[in-house]
C-alpha positions as CSV (number, residue, x, y, z in Angstrom):
1,M,0.0,0.0,0.0
2,N,2.8,2.4,0.9
3,N,4.4,1.9,-2.6
4,Q,1.1,2.5,-4.2
5,V,0.6,5.8,-2.3
6,A,4.1,6.9,-3.1
7,N,3.5,6.2,-6.8
8,T,0.2,8.0,-6.9
9,Q,1.6,11.1,-5.2
10,Q,4.0,11.5,-8.0
11,I,1.2,12.1,-10.5
12,T,1.0,15.8,-11.3
13,V,-2.0,17.9,-12.3
14,K,-0.6,18.2,-15.8
15,Q,-0.4,14.5,-16.1
16,F,-4.0,14.1,-14.9
17,V,-5.2,16.7,-17.4
18,N,-3.5,14.8,-20.2
19,M,-5.4,11.6,-19.3
20,N,-8.3,10.8,-21.6
21,S,-10.6,10.0,-18.6
22,T,-9.9,13.4,-17.1
23,K,-10.4,15.2,-20.4
24,K,-13.8,13.4,-20.8
25,R,-15.0,14.5,-17.4
26,F,-14.3,18.2,-18.2
27,E,-15.7,17.9,-21.7
28,D,-18.9,16.4,-20.3
29,V,-19.4,19.5,-18.2
30,L,-17.9,22.3,-20.3
31,G,-18.1,21.0,-23.9
32,K,-15.8,23.0,-26.3
33,R,-14.6,25.2,-23.4
34,A,-12.9,22.3,-21.6
35,P,-9.4,22.7,-23.2
36,Q,-9.2,26.3,-22.3
37,F,-10.4,25.6,-18.7
38,M,-7.9,22.8,-18.3
39,S,-5.1,24.9,-19.7
40,S,-6.0,27.6,-17.1
41,L,-5.9,25.0,-14.3
42,V,-2.4,23.9,-15.2
43,S,-1.2,27.6,-15.4
44,I,-2.7,28.3,-11.9
45,V,-1.0,25.3,-10.4
46,N,2.3,26.1,-12.0
47,S,2.2,29.6,-10.5
48,N,1.3,28.4,-7.0
49,Q,3.9,26.5,-5.2
50,Y,1.5,25.4,-2.5
51,L,-0.9,23.8,-4.9
52,Q,2.1,21.9,-6.4
53,H,2.5,20.1,-3.2
54,V,-1.0,18.9,-2.6
55,E,-2.6,15.7,-3.9
56,A,-3.2,16.3,-7.6
57,A,-6.6,14.4,-7.6
58,S,-8.0,16.9,-5.1
59,V,-7.0,19.8,-7.4
60,I,-8.8,18.1,-10.3
61,N,-11.9,17.6,-8.1
62,S,-11.9,21.2,-6.9
63,A,-11.6,22.4,-10.5
64,L,-14.6,20.1,-11.5
65,V,-16.7,21.8,-8.8
66,A,-15.9,25.2,-10.5
67,A,-16.6,23.7,-13.9
68,A,-19.9,22.3,-12.8
69,L,-20.9,25.8,-11.6
70,D,-19.4,27.4,-14.7
71,L,-17.2,29.7,-12.7
72,P,-13.6,30.7,-13.7
73,I,-10.8,29.6,-11.3
74,N,-8.4,32.5,-12.0
75,P,-7.8,33.9,-8.5
76,S,-7.4,37.4,-9.8
77,L,-11.1,37.3,-11.0
78,G,-12.4,36.5,-7.5
79,Y,-15.2,34.1,-8.6
80,M,-13.7,30.9,-7.2
81,Y,-10.4,29.8,-5.7
82,I,-8.6,26.5,-5.3
83,V,-6.9,26.6,-1.9
84,P,-4.4,24.2,-0.4
85,Y,-5.2,22.8,3.1
86,K,-3.3,20.0,4.8
87,G,-2.0,18.3,1.7
88,Q,-5.4,18.7,-0.1
89,A,-6.9,21.3,-2.4
90,Q,-10.4,22.6,-1.7
91,P,-12.8,24.7,-3.7
92,Q,-13.6,28.1,-2.2
93,M,-16.2,30.5,-3.5
94,G,-15.5,34.2,-3.9
95,Y,-18.2,36.9,-3.3
96,K,-18.4,37.5,-7.1
97,G,-19.2,33.8,-7.5
98,Y,-22.2,33.9,-5.2
99,I,-23.4,37.1,-6.9
100,Q,-23.0,35.4,-10.3
101,L,-25.1,32.4,-9.3
102,A,-27.8,34.7,-7.8
103,Q,-28.0,36.7,-11.0
104,R,-28.4,33.6,-13.1
105,S,-31.6,32.7,-11.2
106,G,-33.3,35.7,-12.8
107,Q,-35.1,36.4,-9.5
108,Y,-33.1,39.4,-8.3
109,R,-33.7,43.1,-9.1
110,M,-30.7,44.2,-7.2
111,I,-27.7,42.7,-5.2
112,T,-24.9,44.6,-3.5
113,V,-22.2,44.1,-0.9
114,A,-19.4,46.5,0.2
115,E,-17.3,47.6,3.1
116,L,-17.8,50.8,5.1
117,Y,-15.1,52.9,6.7
118,E,-15.3,55.0,9.9
119,D,-15.9,58.3,8.1
120,E,-18.7,56.7,6.1
121,F,-20.7,54.8,8.7
122,I,-23.5,56.7,10.5
123,S,-25.8,54.2,12.1
124,W,-27.4,50.7,11.8
125,D,-30.9,49.7,13.1
126,P,-31.1,45.9,13.0
127,L,-34.8,45.9,13.9
128,M,-35.9,48.1,10.9
129,E,-32.9,47.1,8.9
130,E,-32.0,50.7,8.2
131,L,-28.4,51.4,7.5
132,K,-27.3,55.1,7.3
133,Y,-24.0,56.0,5.8
134,E,-22.3,58.6,3.6
135,T,-19.9,57.1,1.0
136,H,-16.5,58.5,0.2
137,R,-15.5,56.1,-2.6
138,D,-13.2,58.7,-4.2
139,K,-11.1,58.9,-1.1
140,D,-7.6,57.3,-1.1
141,R,-7.5,54.5,1.5
142,G,-4.2,53.4,2.9
143,L,-3.3,49.8,2.9
144,N,-3.6,49.6,6.6
145,E,-6.9,51.4,6.9
146,Q,-9.4,48.9,8.2
147,P,-13.2,49.1,7.5
148,V,-15.6,49.3,10.5
149,G,-18.0,46.9,8.9
150,Y,-19.6,45.3,5.8
151,F,-23.1,45.4,4.4
152,G,-25.1,43.3,2.0
153,R,-28.5,43.9,0.4
154,F,-30.8,42.5,-2.2
155,E,-34.2,43.0,-3.6
156,L,-36.2,40.3,-5.5
157,L,-38.5,40.9,-8.5
158,N,-41.4,40.0,-6.2
159,G,-40.6,43.0,-4.0
160,F,-38.9,41.1,-1.1
161,Q,-35.9,43.0,0.4
162,K,-33.2,42.1,2.9
163,T,-30.3,44.1,4.3
164,V,-27.6,42.8,6.7
165,Y,-24.7,44.6,8.4
166,W,-21.7,42.9,10.0
167,T,-19.1,44.8,12.0
168,W,-15.4,44.1,11.2
169,Q,-15.1,42.2,14.5
170,Q,-18.1,40.0,13.6
171,V,-16.5,39.1,10.3
172,D,-13.1,38.3,11.9
173,N,-14.7,36.3,14.6
174,H,-16.4,34.3,11.9
175,R,-13.1,33.7,10.2
176,K,-11.5,32.5,13.4
177,R,-14.3,30.1,14.1
178,F,-15.0,28.6,10.7
179,S,-12.3,29.2,8.2
180,Q,-9.9,26.3,8.2
181,A,-7.6,27.6,5.4
182,G,-8.1,31.3,6.5
183,G,-6.4,30.9,9.9
184,K,-9.0,29.2,12.2
185,N,-8.4,30.1,15.9
186,S,-5.7,32.5,14.9
187,D,-5.6,36.3,15.2
188,K,-3.5,36.4,12.0
189,P,-5.4,35.7,8.7
190,K,-3.9,33.1,6.3
191,G,-4.2,32.1,2.7
192,V,-6.8,34.0,0.6
193,W,-7.9,36.0,3.7
194,A,-4.3,37.3,4.2
195,K,-4.0,38.3,0.5
196,N,-7.4,39.9,0.1
197,Y,-9.2,40.3,3.4
198,N,-12.0,42.7,2.2
199,A,-12.9,40.4,-0.7
200,M,-13.3,37.4,1.7
201,A,-15.2,39.5,4.2
202,R,-17.7,40.5,1.4
203,K,-18.0,36.8,0.6
204,T,-18.8,36.0,4.2
205,V,-21.6,38.6,4.3
206,I,-23.1,38.0,0.9
207,K,-23.0,34.2,1.4
208,D,-24.9,34.5,4.7
209,L,-27.4,36.9,3.1
210,L,-28.1,34.9,0.0
211,T,-28.2,31.4,1.6
212,K,-30.4,32.4,4.5
213,W,-32.8,34.8,2.8
214,G,-32.5,34.4,-1.0
215,P,-34.0,31.7,-3.3
216,M,-31.8,28.5,-3.0
217,T,-31.3,27.4,-6.6
218,V,-29.6,24.1,-7.4
219,D,-26.4,25.9,-8.3
220,M,-26.5,27.9,-5.0
221,Q,-27.0,24.7,-3.0
222,T,-24.1,23.1,-4.8
223,A,-21.8,26.1,-4.2
224,Y,-22.8,26.2,-0.5
225,S,-22.2,22.4,0.0
226,A,-18.8,22.5,-1.8
227,D,-17.6,25.7,-0.2
228,E,-14.7,25.2,2.3
229,E,-16.3,27.5,4.8
230,G,-19.7,25.8,5.2
231,I,-21.2,27.2,8.4
232,N,-21.4,24.6,11.1
233,D,-19.8,23.9,14.4
234,E,-17.2,21.6,12.9
235,P,-16.4,22.8,9.3
236,R,-15.9,19.7,7.2
237,D,-13.0,19.1,4.8
238,V,-14.8,18.5,1.5
239,T,-11.8,16.6,0.1
240,P,-11.5,12.8,0.7
241,E,-9.5,11.8,3.7
242,Q,-6.5,9.5,3.4
243,N,-6.9,6.1,5.1
244,N,-5.5,2.6,4.7
245,E,-8.8,1.1,3.7
246,Q,-9.8,3.4,0.9
247,G,-6.4,4.7,-0.1
248,Y,-5.9,7.9,-2.0
249,Q,-8.4,9.3,-4.5
250,T,-5.6,9.6,-6.9
251,K,-5.4,5.8,-6.9
252,A,-9.1,5.5,-7.6
253,I,-8.9,7.8,-10.6
254,L,-5.9,5.9,-11.9
255,D,-7.7,2.6,-11.4
256,S,-10.7,4.1,-13.2
257,F,-8.5,5.2,-16.1
258,D,-6.8,1.8,-16.3
259,Q,-10.2,0.0,-16.2
260,A,-11.4,2.2,-19.1
261,Q,-8.3,1.2,-21.1
262,K,-8.8,-2.5,-20.3
263,E,-12.5,-2.3,-21.4
264,K,-11.4,-0.6,-24.6
265,A,-8.8,-3.3,-25.2
266,T,-11.4,-6.1,-24.4
267,K,-13.8,-4.6,-26.9
268,E,-11.1,-4.4,-29.6
269,T,-10.2,-8.0,-28.9
270,S,-13.8,-9.1,-29.1
271,K,-14.2,-7.3,-32.5
272,T,-11.1,-9.1,-33.8
273,T,-12.4,-12.5,-32.6
274,K,-15.8,-11.9,-34.2
275,K,-14.2,-11.0,-37.5
276,A,-12.0,-14.1,-37.4
277,T,-14.9,-16.4,-36.5
278,K,-17.0,-14.9,-39.3
279,A,-14.1,-15.4,-41.8
280,T,-13.7,-19.0,-40.7
281,K,-17.4,-19.7,-41.1
282,K,-17.4,-18.2,-44.5
283,T,-14.4,-20.3,-45.5
284,A,-16.0,-23.5,-44.2
285,A,-19.3,-22.7,-46.0
286,K,-17.3,-22.3,-49.2
287,G,-15.6,-25.6,-48.7
288,D,-18.9,-27.4,-48.2
289,E,-20.1,-25.9,-51.4
290,V,-17.1,-27.1,-53.3
291,N,-17.6,-30.7,-51.9
292,G,-21.2,-30.5,-53.0
293,T,-22.7,-30.8,-49.6
294,S,-24.1,-28.4,-47.0
295,E,-23.4,-30.6,-44.1
296,S,-21.0,-29.3,-41.4
297,Q,-17.7,-31.1,-41.3
298,E,-17.6,-31.7,-37.6
299,E,-16.9,-35.4,-37.3
300,L,-13.3,-35.9,-36.1
301,F,-10.9,-38.7,-36.1
302,P,-9.3,-39.5,-32.7
303,D,-6.2,-37.6,-33.8
304,G,-8.3,-34.5,-34.4
305,T,-8.4,-34.5,-38.2
306,I,-11.7,-33.9,-40.0
307,T,-13.4,-36.9,-41.6
308,P,-13.4,-36.4,-45.3
309,H,-16.7,-36.6,-47.2
310,T,-17.2,-39.7,-49.3
311,K,-19.7,-40.3,-52.0
């Protein structure tokens, strides 16, 4: 088992992408856009040294989640991220990804989420859901200037409206409690949270808003289930666990690929056998015709030779 694990760990994302079985999985989901998506995946892994050291199969599975939701995985776009965590890769939604899925439902008249700074915030009434603020979007904000809070709001076509407001401390407490890859139980953010705190804070607010109060479409349910930061007391790792009974998922994918190759070889052998049998029957029939009889020459001598026809 240890040798098998060592061998499967050596498989890279690029090698997986070049497998026919992997290509087919992406083509089934994305169609003609599959080659471009897979090329993007390889580029992202090549530019991220942390993703290069996680199990390649988990990277493929995370990418398939994004493909199923039809969201780009380029981290600079902010729709969906593939993040490393304890030797595995996990899919993590960005706030733009949640907004994109909500827009596709065709049920929203308006969706917005943003941060507020101290000179913008006036008051928040949670009972009446009234947020008063004065924006200064044209003001230069220093890299170290921290927002005082984040708000999200939507209005459906049927007239239903909902507004939420989270203080910066509420957002950070959420990160500490639930975000495994973002620095759970740590005062210092990690991973995507460390690189772009405000974007992840917006994601936290808009996700809570849409999944609690908005229409839960199939895509939204899929995104919520796959997202690394599912809200529960014990956030689950959505990637398969390594154990001695089940082995690595890499091994399963390789076995699947090998099985497909074996089935293909079996079919080709079967075709060849059928052709040979058909040719033999045709030749035998022709021989009977020459001998002036339609009987099958099946009677054998003890030594295995065919009894010749006699008249």
